[in-house]
C-alpha positions in Angstrom: 126.1 166.0 129.8 123.2 166.8 127.5 119.8 167.3 129.0 117.4 164.3 128.6 114.7 164.9 126.1 111.3 163.8 127.5 109.3 161.4 125.4 105.9 162.6 124.3 103.0 161.0 126.0 101.9 157.8 124.4 98.3 157.5 123.2 96.3 154.5 122.0 95.4 155.0 118.3 91.6 155.2 118.2 91.5 155.3 114.4 89.2 158.2 113.2 88.4 156.2 110.2 87.0 153.4 112.3 84.8 156.0 114.0 83.6 157.0 110.5 82.9 153.3 109.7 80.9 152.9 112.9 79.0 156.1 112.0 78.2 154.7 108.6 77.0 151.5 110.2 74.7 153.6 112.4 73.4 155.5 109.4 72.6 152.3 107.6 70.8 151.0 110.7 68.7 154.2 110.9 68.2 154.9 107.1 68.8 151.7 105.1 68.3 151.9 101.4 65.8 149.6 99.7 64.0 149.1 96.4 65.2 151.1 93.5 67.6 153.1 95.7 69.2 149.9 96.8 69.7 148.9 93.2 71.4 152.2 92.4 73.6 151.9 95.5 74.5 148.4 94.5 75.6 149.6 91.1 77.6 152.4 92.6 79.2 150.0 95.0 80.3 147.7 92.2 81.9 150.6 90.4 83.6 151.8 93.6 85.0 148.3 94.3 86.4 148.1 90.8 88.0 151.6 91.2 89.5 150.7 94.5 91.3 147.7 93.1 92.4 149.6 90.0 94.0 152.1 92.3 95.6 149.4 94.4 97.1 147.9 91.3 98.3 151.2 90.0 100.0 152.2 93.2 101.6 148.8 94.1 105.2 148.7 92.9 105.8 145.2 91.5 109.5 146.1 91.1 109.8 146.8 94.8 108.4 143.5 95.6 110.7 141.7 93.2 113.7 143.7 94.5 113.0 142.2 97.9 113.5 138.6 96.8 116.8 138.4 98.6 114.7 138.3 101.8 112.8 135.3 100.6 112.9 133.5 103.9 111.3 136.4 105.7 108.6 136.8 103.0 107.7 133.2 103.0 107.4 133.3 106.8 105.0 136.3 106.6 103.0 134.6 103.8 102.8 131.4 105.9 101.5 133.3 108.9 99.0 135.2 106.8 97.6 132.4 104.6 98.4 129.2 106.5 98.5 129.8 110.3 95.7 132.3 110.3 93.3 130.1 108.3 94.1 127.1 110.5 93.1 129.2 113.6 90.0 130.4 111.7 89.0 126.8 111.1 89.5 126.0 114.7 87.1 128.9 115.5 84.3 127.1 113.6 84.2 124.7 116.6 82.7 127.6 118.5 79.5 127.6 116.6 76.6 127.6 117.4 77.3 127.7 121.1 79.5 130.7 121.2 79.3 132.3 117.7 76.5 132.2 115.2 77.3 130.6 111.9 77.4 134.0 110.3 79.9 135.4 112.8 81.9 132.2 112.7 82.0 132.5 108.9 83.1 136.2 109.2 85.8 135.2 111.7 87.1 132.6 109.2 87.0 135.2 106.4 89.0 137.6 108.6 91.7 134.9 108.8 91.8 134.6 105.0 92.3 138.3 104.2 95.7 139.6 103.1 98.0 141.5 105.5 98.0 145.3 105.9 100.6 147.4 104.2 100.8 150.9 105.6 100.2 150.2 109.3 102.6 147.3 109.2 105.3 149.6 107.9 104.5 152.3 110.3 104.7 150.0 113.4 107.9 148.4 112.1 109.5 151.8 111.7 108.3 152.8 115.2 109.8 149.7 116.7 113.1 150.0 114.9 112.5 147.0 112.7 113.4 146.1 109.1 111.4 148.7 107.2 112.5 147.8 103.7 111.5 144.2 104.4 108.2 145.3 105.7 107.5 147.2 102.5 108.3 144.1 100.4 106.3 141.8 102.7 103.3 144.1 102.3 103.7 144.1 98.6 104.0 140.3 98.4 100.9 139.9 100.6 98.9 142.2 98.5 99.9 140.5 95.2 99.2 137.0 96.7 96.1 138.0 98.5 94.2 139.1 95.4 94.3 135.4 94.3 94.6 133.5 97.6 91.9 135.2 99.6 89.0 134.3 97.2 90.4 130.9 96.5 90.8 130.0 100.2 87.3 131.4 100.8 85.9 129.1 98.1 87.8 126.1 99.6 87.2 126.7 103.3 83.9 128.6 103.6 81.9 126.7 101.0 78.3 127.7 101.5 78.7 128.7 105.1 78.1 132.1 106.6 76.3 133.4 103.5 79.3 132.7 101.2 78.3 132.5 97.6 80.2 129.7 95.8 79.5 131.2 92.4 81.2 134.5 93.3 84.7 133.6 91.9 83.7 135.0 88.5 82.7 138.2 90.2 86.0 138.3 92.0 87.8 138.0 88.6 85.7 140.8 87.0 85.4 143.2 90.0 88.8 142.7 91.6 91.4 140.9 89.6 90.8 142.6 86.2 90.9 146.1 87.6 93.9 145.3 89.7 95.8 143.9 86.7 94.7 146.9 84.6 96.2 149.2 87.3 99.4 147.3 87.2 99.6 147.5 83.4 98.9 151.3 83.3 101.1 152.1 86.4 104.1 153.4 84.4 101.9 156.1 82.7 99.7 157.1 85.6 102.0 156.7 88.7 103.0 160.4 88.5 99.4 161.6 88.4 98.5 159.4 91.4 101.5 160.7 93.3 100.5 164.3 92.7 96.9 163.7 93.8 97.6 161.4 96.7 95.3 163.2 99.1 92.4 163.4 96.8 92.7 159.7 95.9 93.0 158.9 99.6 89.6 160.5 100.1 88.3 158.5 97.1 89.6 155.3 98.7 88.0 155.9 102.0 84.8 157.3 100.6 84.4 154.2 98.4 84.9 151.9 101.4 82.3 153.9 103.4 79.9 153.4 100.4 80.6 149.7 100.5 79.9 149.5 104.2 76.7 151.5 104.0 75.4 149.3 101.1 76.3 146.1 102.8 74.8 147.0 106.2 71.7 148.5 104.6 71.1 145.2 102.8 71.7 143.3 106.1 69.1 145.6 107.9 66.5 145.1 105.2 67.0 141.3 105.1 66.9 141.1 109.0 70.3 139.4 109.6 71.0 141.7 112.6 68.1 140.2 114.5 70.2 137.1 115.0 73.0 139.0 116.8 72.8 139.7 120.5 75.2 141.7 122.8 76.4 138.5 124.3 77.4 137.2 120.9 79.3 140.4 120.2 81.1 140.2 123.5 82.0 136.6 122.7 83.3 137.6 119.3 85.5 140.3 120.9 86.9 137.7 123.3 87.6 135.2 120.6 89.4 137.9 118.5 91.5 138.9 121.4 92.7 135.3 121.8 93.3 135.1 118.0 95.4 138.3 118.0 97.4 137.2 121.1 98.1 133.8 119.5 99.3 135.3 116.2 101.5 137.9 117.9 103.1 135.1 120.0 103.5 132.7 117.0 105.1 135.3 114.7 107.5 136.6 117.4 108.7 133.3 118.9 108.4 131.4 115.7 110.7 133.9 113.9 113.1 133.5 116.8 113.1 129.7 116.4 113.8 130.2 112.7 116.9 132.2 113.4 115.8 135.7 112.5 117.4 138.7 114.1 115.5 141.3 116.1 114.7 143.7 113.3 113.4 140.9 111.0 111.4 139.5 113.9 109.7 142.8 114.4 108.8 142.9 110.7 107.4 139.4 110.8 105.4 140.0 113.9 103.7 143.2 112.6 103.2 142.0 109.0 102.2 138.5 109.9 99.7 139.3 112.7 97.4 141.9 111.0 94.7 141.9 108.4 93.7 144.6 105.9 90.4 146.3 106.4 90.7 148.3 103.2 91.1 145.1 101.0 88.8 142.9 103.1 85.7 145.0 103.0 85.3 145.2 99.2 86.1 141.5 98.9 83.4 140.6 101.4 80.7 142.4 99.4 81.5 140.3 96.3 81.9 137.1 98.3 78.9 137.3 100.7 76.3 139.5 99.1 73.4 140.1 101.5 75.3 138.5 104.4 78.3 140.8 104.0 77.3 143.0 107.0 77.8 140.2 109.4 80.8 138.8 107.5 82.8 142.1 107.8 81.9 142.8 111.4 84.7 140.6 112.8 87.2 142.2 110.4 86.1 145.7 111.5 86.5 144.9 115.2 89.8 143.1 114.7 91.2 146.1 112.7 90.8 148.5 115.7 92.0 145.8 118.1 95.2 145.2 116.1 95.9 148.9 115.9 95.7 149.4 119.6 97.6 146.3 120.7 100.4 146.7 118.0 100.8 150.3 118.9 101.5 149.4 122.5 104.0 146.7 121.4 105.7 149.0 118.9 106.1 151.6 121.6 107.7 149.2 124.0 110.1 147.9 121.3 111.1 151.5 120.5 112.0 152.0 124.2 114.0 148.8 124.3 117.6 149.7 125.1 119.0 146.3 124.1 121.1 146.3 121.0 120.1 144.1 118.1 121.5 140.6 118.5 123.5 139.1 115.7 121.5 136.7 113.5 122.3 133.0 113.8 124.1 130.9 111.2 122.2 130.8 107.9 119.8 133.6 109.0 119.0 136.4 106.5 120.9 139.6 106.9 118.9 142.5 108.1 118.5 145.7 106.1 118.9 149.0 107.9 115.7 150.5 109.1 114.6 153.5 107.2 111.8 155.8 106.4 108.7 154.1 104.8 107.4 155.3 101.5 103.8 156.4 101.2 101.6 153.4 100.3 97.9 152.8 100.2 96.4 152.4 103.6 96.1 148.9 105.0 
C-alpha cells in the first residue's frame, strides 16, 4: 500500500494586488493630486485605460470563444447569471438607500452587479475544483466580449443619473474602451506572439495602469469631498450586503445549474464564472462612467473582489477534496469536457 501523501496546508488568498490597491487608496488620501497635476494625471489615466482595453482585445481569442459554442447552454447560463440575475439583485439593493447605504454606495453596488465576469480566477478555481476548465475558458471569453457592450448599456439603462453616473459617457465608452478593444482584436494575429513573449512586462503594465486609475479616481474624490459622506457604519453595512449578495449568487448558480440538468463539472464552472466580477475591467469602466464619483462607485467592487477570492477559494478547496465521482448528466444535458490545464489569460 502506497504511503498517503499529505495535503499542503490551505491558506486563504489575501491577494497582494488588493493590498497594492489599498495602498494606492491610502496614498491618494494622504497626497491627492489637484490643479494642473490632476489634469496631467487625468490625461495619463485616459491613455492608460485605452491601452488596457487594447491589450484585452489583443489577448482575447475570439476563435476560442467561437469554438466553445457547442456548450451554448452553459454559456447562456453564465451570461444570464452575470447580466440578468446579478443586475436584478443590484436593483433590489437600491431599496437599502438611504437608510443602510448612501446613494453613492448603492449606485456602486449596482454597478458592481453590472460588471462582466472574471476570466483568470474563474478558470483557476474551476481547475482546482476539478470542473470543466475548457468551458470556463470559453465562458470567460464570452463574458468579456459581451461585457464590453452590455456593462455600459446596462449602466445607462439602470443607473441613470444616480450615484454620480454620467448619462453622456456612452460616447466616452466607445472612444476609450470599445475602439481600442476592437483595434486589439483586429491586430491580434500580428502582435499575439509579441504579447506572449513579453507577458510578464505587460502584466506589470496592466496592473500599473489600474493603480494609476485608482489613484486618480480616489484623488478626485478626496478633492471633491465625497469621502466625508461615508462613515465606518456605512462601510460595515456595505460589507454585510455584499456578503449576502455573494452567498445568494453562489447558491443560485450551483442549485440553478443542478435544476437545469448540468453535471458536476459544468455546475462548478457555472458557479465560479457566474458568481464573480472582474476588478480589472470594472475599475477602468467606472472612471469613464462616473467621473469624480468613481472613487465611491468602485469601492463596492474592490471589496467584493477580495471577498469573492477568499470564499471561492474555500469552496474550490472543498470541491477538490470531494471523493464523490461525477454524476452522469441528465437527459438532454450538455456533455462535459475533460478538465485540463488552463491557458494563461489576462487577470480577471
